[in-house]
C-alpha positions, 0 to 999 in steps of 0.5 A: 931777433930774426936769427934767433927765430930762424934758429928756434924754428930749425931746431923745432923742425929737426926735433919734430922730424926726429919724433916722426921718424922714431914714431914711424920706426916704432909702428913698423916694429910693432906691426912686424911683431903682430905679423910674426904672431900670425903663423903661430896662430895658424899652427896652433889652430892646426894643432888644435884641429888635429887633437880630437882626431888623435884622441879618438884614435887612441880612445879606440884602443885605450878606452879606460884612460878617460882621465888622460882624454879629459885632460887633453880635451880640457887643455885644448879648450883652454888653449882655444879660449886664451886671449893674450900671448901670456895666456896662450903660452900657458894654455898651449904649454898645458896642451903640450904636456897633456899630449905628451901624456896621451902619447905615453898612453899610446906607447902602451899599445903597439897595435895602435902605434902600428895603425896608419891613421895614428902614424899619420896623425902623429906625423902631422902633429910633429910637423905642426910642433916643429912649425910652432917652434920656428914661428915662436922663435921668429916672433920672440926675435921680433918682439925682442927687437921691438922691446929693445927699441922701446927701452933705448934712448932716445926712442924710449922718450918718444915711445913713452909719450906716444903710448907704445907698450912692450909686447909679451914673449910667447913662452911655455910654462914649465909643465910643457918642458917636462918629459911625460912619464911612461908607466907600464 
């Protein structure tokens, strides 16, 4: 009888240790995913701060392009108001598309493109977009690792019992992938 009790206790302890180890691994992966979101958030904020300056620079040369300016302003407001990763991806995609249209308008004004202020704003925005792309890839890779861990056996059993949820990828919508049309 003692032998059965010792064996049962040993099995229970080993199972408990496996659950604890799995839980700790999932917490680390979840925290890495949350940490990977921070650089994206910083760069999106930087881009959002650059947008009004860019709009004002173009507005001085192309005041009749009111619809384009409103689209950029509305897309920026939607991006700032987005709460979830999915909402943020859609809103940022719309902002990217609107900025593409704004740059298409700017292409029609060589004197605008030649100004130092516009060139600096465009360069800063390009650098920010590059940083967003890199940060998005790091975040999505981290989420892939986390989500894969949630779906693999036996981790999925522990994850399900302890309430771990999959994370969303930061993706843009199809409108952001389309090149802006330049009309002269």
